C-alpha positions in Angstrom: 89.1 -85.2 -35.4 86.2 -85.1 -38.0 85.4 -81.6 -38.9 81.9 -81.0 -39.9 80.5 -77.8 -41.8 76.9 -77.2 -41.0 74.9 -74.8 -43.2 71.7 -73.3 -41.7 71.4 -72.8 -37.9 68.2 -73.3 -37.7 66.3 -76.1 -35.4 67.9 -79.0 -37.5 71.1 -77.5 -38.2 71.5 -77.0 -34.2 70.3 -80.5 -33.8 73.2 -81.5 -35.9 75.7 -79.4 -34.6 75.1 -80.3 -31.2 75.0 -84.2 -32.1 78.4 -84.2 -33.9 80.2 -82.0 -31.0 78.8 -84.4 -28.5 80.2 -87.5 -30.5 83.7 -85.3 -30.7 83.6 -83.8 -33.8 84.9 -80.2 -34.5 81.6 -78.2 -35.8 81.4 -75.0 -37.6 77.9 -73.5 -38.2 77.0 -71.0 -41.1 74.0 -69.2 -40.6 73.3 -66.5 -43.3 70.6 -64.4 -41.1 72.0 -62.2 -37.9 70.4 -64.2 -35.8 70.3 -68.1 -35.1 66.6 -70.2 -35.6 65.4 -70.1 -39.0 61.7 -70.8 -39.1 62.2 -71.1 -34.9 62.9 -67.5 -34.7 60.3 -65.5 -32.2 59.6 -62.0 -32.9 60.7 -59.4 -30.3 58.7 -57.6 -27.9 56.0 -56.8 -27.5 54.2 -59.0 -29.5 56.4 -62.4 -29.7 54.7 -64.2 -32.3 56.6 -67.4 -34.1 56.7 -67.8 -38.0 53.4 -68.9 -38.2 51.9 -71.3 -35.3 54.1 -73.6 -33.7 53.9 -76.5 -31.3 56.1 -79.2 -30.0 54.6 -82.6 -30.1 55.4 -84.9 -27.3 56.0 -88.7 -27.7 58.5 -88.4 -30.4 62.4 -88.9 -30.1 63.2 -85.0 -30.4 61.3 -84.6 -26.9 63.3 -86.7 -25.0 66.7 -85.7 -26.3 65.4 -81.9 -25.6 64.8 -83.0 -21.9 67.7 -85.0 -21.6 69.7 -82.0 -22.3 67.5 -79.5 -20.4 66.7 -77.7 -23.6 63.2 -78.0 -23.6 62.8 -75.2 -20.6 59.6 -74.5 -19.1 56.1 -75.2 -20.8 53.3 -72.9 -21.2 50.4 -75.2 -19.9 46.7 -74.7 -21.5 44.4 -74.0 -18.5 41.6 -76.1 -18.1 39.1 -73.6 -18.3 40.9 -72.4 -21.7 41.0 -75.7 -23.0 37.1 -76.0 -22.8 36.8 -73.1 -24.9 38.0 -75.0 -28.1 35.3 -74.5 -30.6 34.8 -76.1 -34.2 32.8 -74.2 -36.9 30.8 -77.0 -38.9 28.2 -75.9 -41.5 28.6 -72.1 -40.8 28.2 -72.4 -37.0 30.4 -72.5 -33.7 30.0 -75.9 -31.6 31.7 -77.7 -28.9 31.8 -81.1 -30.3 32.9 -82.6 -33.2 29.9 -84.5 -35.7 29.6 -88.1 -34.6 30.5 -89.6 -37.7 34.1 -87.8 -37.4 34.6 -89.8 -34.1 34.5 -93.1 -36.0 37.8 -92.1 -37.6 39.3 -91.3 -33.8 38.4 -94.5 -31.9 41.1 -96.9 -30.7 41.7 -99.8 -32.8 40.8 -98.6 -36.0 42.7 -100.1 -38.3 45.8 -98.6 -40.2 45.4 -96.5 -43.2 46.8 -97.4 -46.2 49.6 -95.2 -48.0 48.5 -95.5 -51.6 44.7 -94.2 -51.3 43.9 -90.8 -50.6 42.3 -89.7 -47.2 38.9 -88.7 -48.2 38.0 -91.9 -49.9 39.4 -94.4 -47.1 37.9 -92.0 -44.4 34.5 -91.9 -46.3 34.3 -95.9 -46.4 34.5 -95.8 -42.3 32.5 -92.6 -41.5 30.7 -91.4 -44.5 31.6 -88.3 -46.8 30.5 -85.8 -44.2 32.8 -86.9 -41.1 35.6 -87.6 -43.4 35.7 -84.1 -44.8 35.5 -82.6 -41.1 38.1 -84.9 -40.1 40.4 -83.9 -43.1 39.8 -80.1 -42.3 40.5 -81.0 -38.6 43.9 -82.5 -39.7 44.9 -79.1 -41.1 45.8 -77.9 -38.0 49.2 -80.2 -38.7 49.2 -80.2 -42.3 49.1 -76.5 -43.4 47.7 -78.1 -46.7 44.4 -76.7 -48.5 43.1 -80.2 -49.5 44.4 -82.6 -46.7 41.5 -85.0 -48.1 43.4 -85.7 -51.2 46.8 -86.7 -49.5 48.0 -90.2 -48.3 45.6 -91.6 -46.1 48.4 -92.8 -43.9 50.1 -89.8 -43.8 46.9 -87.7 -42.8 45.9 -90.2 -40.3 49.0 -90.2 -38.2 48.5 -86.2 -38.1 45.1 -86.6 -37.0 45.5 -88.8 -34.4 48.5 -86.7 -33.0 46.6 -83.6 -33.2 43.2 -85.1 -31.3 45.1 -86.7 -28.6 44.0 -86.5 -25.0 45.6 -85.2 -22.8 46.9 -83.0 -25.7 50.2 -83.9 -27.2 51.0 -80.6 -28.4 53.0 -78.1 -26.1 54.1 -74.6 -26.1 57.7 -73.5 -24.8 57.3 -70.4 -22.6 58.2 -67.4 -24.1 58.1 -68.6 -27.7 60.2 -71.3 -30.1 63.1 -68.9 -29.4 63.7 -70.0 -25.6 64.4 -73.4 -27.1 67.1 -72.2 -29.7 68.8 -69.7 -27.3 69.3 -72.9 -25.1 70.4 -74.9 -28.1 72.8 -72.5 -29.2 74.3 -71.9 -25.8 74.7 -75.8 -25.7 76.7 -76.0 -28.9 78.8 -73.0 -27.7 79.5 -75.3 -24.8 80.6 -78.0 -26.5 83.1 -75.8 -28.9 80.9 -75.1 -31.8 81.7 -72.5 -34.0 78.5 -70.5 -35.0 79.0 -68.0 -38.0 76.1 -65.4 -38.5 75.6 -63.3 -41.3 77.7 -65.9 -43.2 76.0 -67.0 -46.7 77.7 -70.0 -48.2 77.1 -70.2 -52.0 79.7 -72.7 -52.7 80.5 -76.2 -50.7 83.7 -76.1 -48.7 86.0 -79.0 -50.3 87.1 -80.5 -46.8 85.0 -82.6 -44.7 81.5 -83.7 -44.4 78.9 -80.9 -44.8 75.5 -81.1 -43.5 73.0 -78.8 -45.5 70.2 -77.6 -43.0 68.5 -75.0 -45.2 64.8 -75.3 -46.9 64.6 -77.5 -49.6 64.6 -74.6 -52.2 67.7 -72.9 -50.7 69.4 -76.9 -51.0 68.5 -76.9 -54.5 70.0 -73.9 -55.7 73.3 -74.4 -53.6 73.9 -78.1 -54.4 72.5 -77.5 -58.3 70.5 -80.4 -58.0 67.1 -80.2 -59.2 65.7 -83.3 -58.2 65.3 -81.6 -54.9 61.7 -81.2 -54.8 58.8 -82.5 -52.8 55.0 -81.6 -52.1 54.4 -78.6 -49.4 51.6 -76.5 -48.4 50.7 -73.0 -48.9 49.1 -70.9 -46.3 48.0 -67.8 -45.2 49.4 -66.7 -42.1 47.5 -64.0 -39.8 49.0 -62.4 -36.4 46.6 -60.5 -34.4 46.6 -58.6 -31.4 43.3 -57.5 -29.7 42.2 -56.1 -26.4 41.4 -58.7 -23.7 37.4 -59.8 -23.7 36.2 -62.1 -21.3 34.5 -65.2 -23.8 37.2 -65.1 -26.4 37.6 -68.5 -27.9 40.8 -70.3 -26.7 40.9 -71.8 -30.4 38.9 -72.6 -33.4 38.9 -75.2 -36.1 37.4 -74.9 -39.1 35.6 -78.4 -40.4 33.6 -76.9 -43.2 37.1 -76.0 -44.9 41.4 -76.0 -43.7 41.8 -73.6 -41.2 43.1 -72.5 -37.6 42.9 -69.8 -35.4 44.6 -69.9 -31.7 44.8 -67.3 -28.7 48.5 -68.3 -27.9 48.2 -65.9 -24.8 45.7 -68.1 -23.3 48.6 -70.1 -22.2 51.3 -67.9 -22.1 50.6 -64.3 -21.2 54.6 -63.1 -21.8 53.7 -63.0 -25.7 51.6 -60.0 -25.7 51.3 -57.0 -23.1 49.1 -56.8 -20.5 45.7 -56.4 -21.3 46.0 -57.6 -24.8 45.2 -61.1 -26.3 47.7 -62.7 -29.1 46.1 -64.6 -31.8 47.7 -66.7 -34.3 46.0 -68.3 -37.4 46.8 -70.7 -40.5 44.7 -70.8 -43.4 45.6 -73.4 -46.3 44.9 -71.9 -49.5 45.1 -73.5 -53.0 47.7 -72.6 -55.7 45.3 -70.3 -57.4 44.1 -68.4 -54.2 45.7 -65.4 -52.8 46.8 -64.2 -49.5 43.6 -62.1 -49.6 41.5 -64.8 -50.0 43.2 -66.7 -46.9 42.5 -63.6 -44.8 38.9 -62.8 -45.5 38.2 -67.0 -43.9 40.5 -66.1 -41.3 38.1 -63.1 -40.6 34.9 -65.4 -41.0 36.2 -67.4 -37.9 37.1 -64.3 -36.3 33.6 -62.8 -36.4 32.5 -66.0 -35.3 34.5 -66.8 -32.2 35.7 -63.0 -31.2 33.3 -60.7 -30.5 34.1 -57.2 -31.6 37.5 -57.9 -32.7 37.5 -55.5 -35.3 37.2 -52.8 -32.6 39.9 -54.5 -30.5 42.8 -54.5 -32.8 45.8 -53.1 -31.7 48.4 -54.9 -34.0 48.2 -56.9 -37.1 50.3 -58.7 -39.4 49.7 -61.0 -42.8 52.3 -63.2 -45.1 52.1 -66.7 -46.9 54.3 -69.3 -46.4 54.8 -71.3 -49.0 56.5 -74.6 -48.7 57.9 -74.0 -45.3 55.5 -75.8 -43.2 56.9 -79.4 -44.1 56.4 -82.2 -46.5 52.9 -84.0 -47.3 52.9 -87.1 -49.0 50.4 -87.8 -52.0 49.0 -91.2 -52.3 51.7 -93.7 -53.1 54.4 -92.2 -51.3 55.9 -91.9 -47.8 58.6 -90.0 -46.3 61.0 -92.4 -47.7 60.4 -91.4 -51.0 61.4 -87.7 -50.3 64.8 -86.4 -51.4 67.3 -88.3 -49.4 69.7 -87.3 -46.4 72.7 -89.0 -48.1 73.7 -86.8 -51.4 76.8 -88.2 -51.6 80.7 -86.9 -51.9 80.1 -86.4 -48.0 77.4 -84.0 -48.2 74.0 -84.8 -46.2 70.6 -82.9 -46.2 68.5 -82.3 -43.4 65.2 -80.6 -42.5 61.5 -80.8 -42.8 60.9 -82.2 -46.4 63.7 -84.9 -46.6 63.7 -88.6 -46.3 63.0 -88.9 -42.5 60.0 -90.0 -40.3 57.9 -87.9 -37.8 55.7 -85.2 -37.8 56.7 -81.2 -38.6 60.1 -80.4 -36.6 60.3 -84.0 -35.6 61.3 -84.7 -39.5 64.4 -82.0 -38.8 65.4 -83.9 -35.4 65.5 -87.3 -37.1 67.1 -86.4 -40.4 69.8 -84.3 -38.5 70.4 -87.3 -36.3 70.6 -89.5 -39.3 73.3 -87.1 -41.2 75.7 -87.1 -38.2 75.4 -90.7 -38.0 76.5 -90.9 -41.5 78.8 -88.2 -41.8 80.6 -89.7 -38.3 80.4 -93.3 -39.6 78.5 -94.2 -36.5 75.8 -96.5 -37.6 75.4 -97.3 -34.0 73.8 -93.6 -33.2 70.1 -94.8 -32.4 67.3 -92.8 -33.1 65.2 -94.4 -30.4 67.7 -94.0 -27.8 68.7 -90.4 -28.6 
């Protein structure tokens, strides 16, 4: 029987562990933290925040995989009245609809954008510079990057389409991502997976295939491989609890600069105590900018969309996510150019910054299935079928 070691107990590591165990392998998961989940952890009550805004996009292979195993659990739908409270900042004021020029980039049948051109240049030829910049900034909800217009046009176009799809492709597990992780951990346990928490691995085990399901920085240190780098975003994160007030926006997208705020309790009241609302936001910041620069821009959006929020605050937290929000592709590159899953000598790399297709967590999922397929020599493992 194959024995597989998985280093990292987040979404990617648990996906790999479940897939390998279902194929008959013996699996041990080592997680350095005292709980599983990685960046998919959800804070304990009273404010059940994620590590930045999290969502699951339907339509990807991970969606059907989770559903087939009853791991997705109940979702928190967005009430129609709340969805109607999406606001867009454009030219410094809030509006309900995007600029007409931006809609040209969302129409059905639009040509596939090229990978070797930056998004702003390509989109400007179709919608003009104003429409192109607005679309680039809106796409930051799925990019976490301070200059989406400078990225590969093909890369940004795919995420823009997913983020603007109607009905919305974004879904939220009720109770936060931890509810999904808990179900995944339970399934792994029932399949016989051995899970070791508070188990930091500094040296690769000598026997059996090893799947490294850590951040790219941690994998680079563990494997001693300086080539394990890729471009990512840097984002100021803000979590805010405020006393409830009628008329607050559901979400605010900044079309003047990249940034997004969302009132997560609009769809899931369990995330905050009664009478309070939980707002989570992400403001991408450039390498020379500070956390304070990002939070100042977040406060400008709050001033526009959440009247009197400063007097209503009951809890607040700020942080910076640096290279922890997935890979971004520069012009002339695609997911195939990222660090390869197969590192040789029975070592496989998975996560959201490696050579696998998909959007956000889908990259982790697809790379996990690829790694297990290679580790077990089961090339018939079909990502689409899974």
